[in-house]
N, C-alpha and C positions, 0 to 999 in steps of 0.2 A: 452272405453270412456263412460264418466259419464255425466248425466244431472239431472236437478232438475225440479219437477214439483209441482204445487200446489194442494192439496187434498181439498175437498169439506169444511172441516172445517178450511181452511186457514193453514194448516201446510205445510211441505216441504217433498219431498221423493226423494232420489237419485237413478236414475237406472243405470246398467252397462251393458254394452255389449262389448265383445271383439272386439277390432278393428283392431288386429295383425293378419294376418294367421299362422298356425300351423300344424305340423305334429303331428300326435298323435299316439303313438306305445304304444300298451299294451301287455305285456309279460304275459302269461298265458292266451291267447287268447282263448282259447278252453276250460277254467275251469268254474266252477260254479259262481264266483264271476262276472265274465266278462257276462255271459249270464243273470244273474239275476240281476245285478245293473249297471255295467260299460257302456255297450252299450246300454241298454234302456235309460240311462242318456243322453248320447251323441246323441242317435236318437230324443229323447224328446226336448233336447237343439235345434237340427237342426230344426225338425217341428215347434218350436216357433219363429224361426229366430234369436236365442241366438248366433248361430254358421254362423253369416253373412258373416265374411271374409274367404278367401278360406282355406281349409283344406282337409285334407285326414286321412285315418286310416290304421294303417299297424297292424294286429294281429301276434303275436310272438309266438309259443309254439313248443313242441315236436312233435305235430303230424304231420302227412305227409298227407297234403292238399295241393290243388291248390286254387288258387283265387276263382274260382267258388263254390267248395266245400265250402270254407269258407263262403261264402256269403249266401249260403244256410243253414249252421247251423246258422248264425246270424238272418237270417229271422224268423227260426223256434224259435229262444229265444226270439226275439221280440214278436211274435205271442203268445208267452206262458206267458211271464214277461213285455212286454212294455205296456206302458200307452197311447202311442198316434197312431193313425191310420196309416195305411201305404200306404196311398195314395203317399207318395212322395218316395217309396220304389226304383224304379230304380234310380232316382237321387242319392239317398244314397248310394244304393249299389255300384254305380261306384266310389266311394271314399272309398271301402271297399278293401283291399289288404293283403295278407299274405304271409309269410316267416318262413319256420322252423327254430327254432334255439334251440340249447341245451344250457343251462344256464351256463354249466361248459365248453363250448368248444368256445375258443375266436376266432376261423376262420368263426364260423357260425355268430357272433357279427359284424365282418368285413364286411361280405357277406350283412347282414341287412343295415349296415351304406352305402354300395353301393347304395343299393335297395333304402334306404330313400333319397340320392343324387339324383338320377335319378327322382324320383317322385317329389322331391321338384322343380326340373326345370318344371316339366310338369305341375304341380297345382299351383306353383308361392307361397310357403309357407314362403319363403326368409329365410331358413336356423332355423326358430323356431320349436322346437322339447318339446312335453311332454312325458315323458316315464313313464307310468303307470304301477306299479308292482302288478298285479292280481294274486299273486302267494302265496304259503305258505312262513311264513318269513324266513325259512331255506335258500330261493334261493335268498334273497335279496342281501347278499354279493358279490356272483357269478355275478349277473345281473349288481349290481353298477360297479365293479371291471371290468368285461369285455365290459361293455358300455363305459367306460372310457377310457380303452386301445381302443377300436375301434373307438374313436375320437367322441362319442355321446355326451360328457359333455361339448365339447366347444362351446363357445359364441362368434363367429366370425361373426358380423354383425346380429345375432339373438340371442333369448335366448334358453336355455335348462334347463328344469325344471323334475325332479324325483319325482313320488310320491309313497311313501309307507305306506301300512297300519298297524295297530296297530295289534299285540304287537309288541313295540319296544324293543325286546330281552327279557329273561327270569328274569333278576336281573338286577343290577347294572354293574355289570362286562361285562354281555353280551351286553346291552345296549350302554355302551360306546365302546366295539370292534365295532358293527354294526355301531356307528357313524362314528368311525376311519376307517373303510372302505369306506362309503360312502363321507367321506371327503378327500379321497385320489384324486378324479377326480371332486367332486361338492363342491360347497361351501355352506354355511348355507343357503343364500338366494336362492340358487337353490334347495333347498331341502322342499318338503311339505310332511308334517307326518300328514296323516288324523285320524281325529277322528269325524266320521259322526255324534255321537250325537250332536255336537256343530253347525252343520248346520240345526237342526230342528229349526223351527220357533219359538217356545215357549221358547227353550233355548236362542235363540238371544234376546228375550224379556226379558229375567231376566234383561239386563242390562238397557234396554229401561225403564223398571216398577221402578227400583231402582234410577237409576241417570235422568231422565227425569220427575221426579214428586216430586215435593216438600213434599208432605204428608208422603212419604215412609223414605227417606234417613234421615232425623232426626232422626229417631225411630229405625234405622237399626244398632244397637250396644248393648252391654252387659248391658246398663242400661234398655232396655225395653224389649230385646228378651231372654227368658227362655233358649230356644233350638230351632235347626234346625234340619230336618229329611229329609234325601234324600233318596228317594226309587227309584230302577230300579228292578220291579218284573215282571217275565215272565211266561207264562202259558206253554211254549213250553219246550219241553226237548233238548236233544242234537243234535237231528235231524241230519242231514248228517256230522256234525262237531264232530263225537263222538272221531276220532282218535286224533284230535288237542285238543280237549276239555280234555279228560282223562290226558293228557301230562302237562294241564296248569292249570284248576280249576278256580274257580270265582273269587278268589283273583287276579291273572295274567290276567284274561280276561275281568274282569268289572272295577275293583277298581284302578288299578294303571293309567287308562287311563279315561273312561267316566265318574266314580264316581268323581275323582281327579278335572275333568274339572268342573263339576257340582259345586263342593265344592269352586273352586276357583271364579266362577261367583257369587256365593252367599257371599261371603267375602272380594273380593276384593276391594281394594280402587279405589276411582274414577280417572281414567285416565284424564291428562289435554285435552287430544284432543283425538278424536275418530280415533285411527291410529292403525295401527296392531302392531307396536314395542310396543307403548305405553301401549297397552292393555295388549300385552303379560308380559311386564314388570311387571306390579301390579300383574299378576298371579302369577308371580314368587316368589315374595315378600310373598305371601299367603304360598306357599311350603316350603318357607325359615322359615317360623314363626311356620310349625308345631311342636308341642310338640312332642319328642321322644316317640316313642309307649313303654309302660311299659312290655316287654317281661318277665319279672319275675312276673307278674300278670297278664296273658293274661285272665283268665276266668272271670274278672270283665270288660273287655273290648273289647272281642271278643268272637262270638259265631259263630262256623261254624256246618253245617250241609249237608246231603246228602238225596235225595229222595228217598223213597219206593215206591211201588206199590200204586195206588189210583185213583180216579175217577177225571177227569177234562174235563171240557164242557159237561158231560153227558157219558162219553166214559171210559173204564177201560185203563190205560197205566202201563207200567211195571215199575219195580224200577231202578235206574241208573246203576245198576251192570250188570241188564239183557238187557239193551241197546245193539244194534249190534255194536261191536267194542269197546266194554267197558272192562277191564278186570275184571273177575267175584270176583276177591278179592279186587277191585279199592278202596281206601280210599282217592279219590279226590273230595274235597268239591264241592257241587253245590250251596249252601247257604253260605252268611257270613252277620253278623251284627257286626259293628264295631264302638266304640264311641272314637272319637278323640277332641283335644282341640287346638286351635290356640293361642300361646303365642304372643298377641299383645295388643295394646292399646284398640282396637274396640273390641276384642272377648275374652278377659282374663276371663276364668271361664265357657264360655258358651259351652255346648258340642253340637258336630255334630254327629248325629247318621247317618251313612250309612249301608243299607240294600239292597241287592241283590241277587237274587236266582231263579233257574229254577224250572219249573213245581210247581208255586204257583197258589194261587187260582184265580187270573186273572192277565191279562198283564196290568202294570200299573206303569208309570213313573212320580213321581213327587215330589216337593220340597215343605216342610210345614215348614213354620216359626210360632213359639208357641211363643206369647208375654207372658209378666209377667202379674199375675193377679194384680188387682187395689190393692195399697199398703196399702188403709184402707177402709174397708167397711163402709161406712156411713148408710148402708142397713142391718147390723149385727142384729139389732133386729127384724127385719121381714123375711131376707132373710137366714141369718147364715153368717158364717165367710168366706165363699168362696163363689166366683162368676167367673163361668167359665171363662178362658181366650180368649182372642180373638187370631183368628188364621188365617194366610194366605195362601192359597195354590195355586201353580203354577203347574198346570196340564200340562204336556209334552205329554205324550201318553198312552191311546190312543185318550183320550178327550182333546183338547188344551184350556186349559180355566185359569181363574184366579179367586179365591174364596176367600171372606173374610166373617168371621163369627164374628159377635159381638153381645152385649145385650141389648134387648128392651124389654118395658112393654107388657107383654100379655093383650090384651084388655080385658076389663070388669071391675067390681067393686074391684075386689082383686088387691094386688101388688104382681104381679108374673112376674118372667123374663122369657123369652124364647130365645133361640138362632136364630138370623135372619141371612139369607145368602144373600151376594150380588155377583151374578155371570156374570162373563163377557166370552162369548163365543169367541174364537180368531177369527173365521171365518164367526162369523154374521155380516152382513152387507158388506162383501167384496163378489164381483164376479170376480175379476180380476184372473189371471193366477198365480199360486202359483209353486214353486220348490219344489221338495222333496230333501232329503237331501245329496243324491249322485250328482242330478243335480246341487245342489247348490256348492259342493266342487268341483267338476269339473269346474264349471264356473269360481271358485275364481282362480283355477290353472291358467287356461287360462288369466285371468285378473292380475294375478301375486299378488293377495292379500293374506297376510300371516294371515289375521286375526284371520281364523278359525281353525288355524293349529299348532300342538305343536312345540314349541322352543327346542332344544337340553339340554338346562340348565332345564327347567321345567322336561324333561324325567329324567335327572338325579336325580333331587331333589326328585321326587315322588318315584323312585325307591329305593334311598337312605333312604327313610322314611319306605318302605314296605319291603325291602329285610330283616331286621334282623325279622321281624314277619315271613316272609315265610321262614326262617332257623329254626325259633323255630317250626312252624308248620308242617313242612317237618321231624322233627325228630320224630323217632318211639316212644321215650316217650310220645309225644303230640299227639298221636293218638285217646286218650280217649277224645280231645276237639270234636270230630266230634260225632254230634247227628243226629239221624234219624229223618224225618218228611215224614208224607204222601204227597204224591202228590195230587195238589189240596186244599192244606191248605197254611196258611201264613208263614209256616216255623215252626222250632223247639221251643219249650217254653223254656227259652224265646225267643222270636226273638230278641229282643234288650235289652242292658242293660238299667237300670232305671238310670235318672238324667237328 
């Protein structure tokens, strides 16, 4: 259900609450993702009244647990990772159920379907289902196929929606294979491919900033912009994901999904209406316009790195190859800087620099738009030929802000310029409730809103762009591309290509 209310400045705001009941099935219910993200998100939504319609949750995993064991495990997860008080625990716990499911065993899925049917009658969820795959990507195909064979994909009087997390395959071929398996029983409108970066408040604010302000959009093109820099730096290492990360690397882990989504928000044309399919149409146009990567000249457009031991936040951290679960001779990149171009009217010739890495100096995700210098300096006789260009920085994390730098006269008798900064703190002046990324995406699945989710044509186009790069980088002859950098620094030199 949607509604609009006026804000104090005379604007309008749309609010959404699910008005249809739903059975929520979490595959991988005893895993880390469920404990840290999925269940805390559901509990917070329930605590804030966002799950007002009837619902129940079924945890499905290989572990041998009964309902009470599962509830106790989930309470412990909420005590450690939850953000809402447990005052309503008893009420929430009554909605938690557990069934043992082996992802490669169709019979256990049929038993799960029978359980859901019985609980549906008790709780009154009217046949609506959300199937959340909080599992390693290798399990997606078995779950989708067996859930479909058990009838969990059918939409007879209700909806059925399946949620998968990135990565969507390892390359174009495996991404298409995964999609083909999903489509055996689920239609495109039933599939929700999560990229939680898109649910961050300031990422969504990129579209608002560009298309709701006349002062920005006329300048948002090759005539006025020199370059765009998209950075997603992490101070953490691989942590508990070493087994997955060592097979994946930074290009597959970050560039195919998060970085490409940030790129599309920066570069897309305005849709005619704020509507999921129209927004995703415009993103797809950006991916279609990507200039093929010059694999015969990788060194000019790509820098790969791997962290060595160093100091992060005042403590010594090991090299990547010394992390538990990482092969001691691993050449998996933990850092990449890529320069790409978009071949269309708006962006022809403007370089987009994308940088992402682990164990860097600080956690920082931002989009920096560098405008061109003024075309002719009337101040050359007193200030010289060059005046520092304006910059617009959209901070995503940890500081959610918008910063604009421009030139102004330094007070005093002389004619001197200084950089002046205008800063907007995203949360300043707002005291209302906020949703974190997982709370937002779970809510949108329940609402049936695809705006913040990948569509398969976008997945295919991004893999089509990156797969030739991955094939070149995976070749033994290309191992010389990997540069080492100390943990706690900004990456190898040069950390990005000039231009």
